[in-house]
Residue, then its C-alpha position, 0 to 999 in steps of 0.5 A: x500500500x502506497x503511503x500518505x505524506x502529511x505536510x505539517x506547518x510549524x506555527x504553534x503546536x496544534x498542527x503537529x498534534x493533529x497530524x500525529x493523532x490522525x497518522x496513528x489512526x490511518x490504515x495507510x502507512x503515513x510519513x510526516x514532513x515538517x520543521x522542528x518536528x514533535x513526537x509521532x508514532x510514524x516516520x518523519x522527514x525533517x524539513x529545512x527551515x524556510x522562515x525569515x524571508x520576505x516576498x510573494x508572487x501572484x497566486x502565492x503567499x510566501x515566495x522570497x527570492x534567493x532564500x536558501x532555506x526555501x530552496x532546500x525545503x522545496x527540493x526535499x519535499x519534491x525529492x521525497x515525492x519523486x522517490x516514495x510516490x505517495x498515494x496522497x499528500x495531506x497539507x496542513x497548511x501551505x498553499x505553496x506546498x499544496x501546489x508543489x505536490x500537485x505539480x509533482x503529479x500527486x493528489x492533495x487533501x488540503x486542511x482548510x482552516x477557519x477565517x476569510x480565505x477568499x484570496x486567489x492563492x487559497x482559492x487556487x489551492x482549494x480548487x486544485x485539491x482532491x478534497x478539503x478537510x476542516x478541523x472544526x464542526x460545520x456549525x461554526x463554518x462562516x456564513x459567507x464561505x462560498x458554497x463550492x468551497x463548503x461543498x468540497x469540505x469534509x467537516x471533521x469536527x474538533x480533533x482531540x485524542x484526549x480522554x480526560x473527564x470533566x470534573x467540578x472545579x472552582x479555579x479559572x484556567x487561563x491558557x496561552x499557546x505556543x503560537x502567540x505572544x503569551x500573557x501579560x504578567x501585570x494584566x494577569x495580576x490585575x485580573x486575579x486581584x479583581x476576583x480574589x475569591x477565585x484561584x487563577x491557574x495560568x498555563x503557557x508563556x507569560x511576560x517576565x516581571x518583578x511584581x509580586x503575584x497575589x496568593x490566588x494567581x499561579x503561573x504554571x508555564x508549560x505543563x504535561x497535564x494541561x488537559x487535567x488542569x482544564x478538566x477541573x476548571x470552573x471557567x477556561x479563558x484562552x484563544x481560539x486555536x483548534x487545540x484548545x477549542x477541541x479540549x474545551x468542547x470535549x470537556x464541556x467547559x464554560x469558555x471565555x474566548x479571547x482570539x489571538x491575531x492570526x492571518x485571515x482572522x482565523x481565530x476571530x471567525x471561530x470565536x464569533x461563531x461560538x458566541x453566536x451559538x451561545x457556546x462561549x463568551x467572546x472578547x477581542x482583547x484582554x478585558x480591563x481588570x474591573x470588567x472581570x467580575x461581570x465577565x465571569x458572571x456572564x460566563x457562569x450563565x452559559x449553558x455548557x451543553x452548548x459547547x459540549x454539543x460541538x464535540x464528536x468523540x469519533x471525530x479523529x476516527x472519521x477524519x482518518x477514514x476520510x483521508x484513507x478514502x481520499x488516498x484510494x479515490 
């Protein structure tokens, strides 16, 4: 059986976690291709880094001139395709890699992220792909998505391999992912001080500082037990990344979504749809300290069954089966 190649974007940790979880469930052998790869149960091709360049071209997002890293990366991908002859390339995500694979006579399954992606490069990649896979449920699809794009898209749902069970809790869990700028120490101190009756547990990077932390604020940094901390939270506060949304939905936690800046307003689009569905509270920036008591009251008034209804425990299995079927089409 010919293998599936799976290209993984390097921004944040969510792309790699999603790829590794899907690869483990595929019937086909799978090879992950990416920069600074993480842990996976399948073979990995480490790609040269192409960051740091500037420049684009018609139909492309990233095409710097005379960039040695990009040249080597493109050659490595094309060479691997020529040698291995994969049955399918899953691309999560890159317009350029999708078109490169297609030019190498290989069918592409494109992972379509949220946001307003109606620019010519994205539309070209969507049209050239054998199929599109959205790592979120159809319920949070943007209403202005072109009908032909929606028609070609398999909505996999939020993808998480976690089996943690939600439990009652009193603390506020604040999450900052690897793909963003992290939390502001002084803003966190102000928020925790405004709600002293609640313990605030902060996961991820936070700016350094000398100010004394209040007794109800813990800066936990990177932890291996993130999901367990979320499972015991009363309210989760964080961005609109796919990984966090998947865990919050799986746990059915009341959620305050503070979307982080991303290309094509990816996180804003998801946060706005969650708010429209009554599944989360959405704010486009970190709230002022004096607004936190009322904001948390608003969060506690949420019906957690609404965000839980967006979780499909079979999403990874369904997505893997779709990828396998696309490889055999």
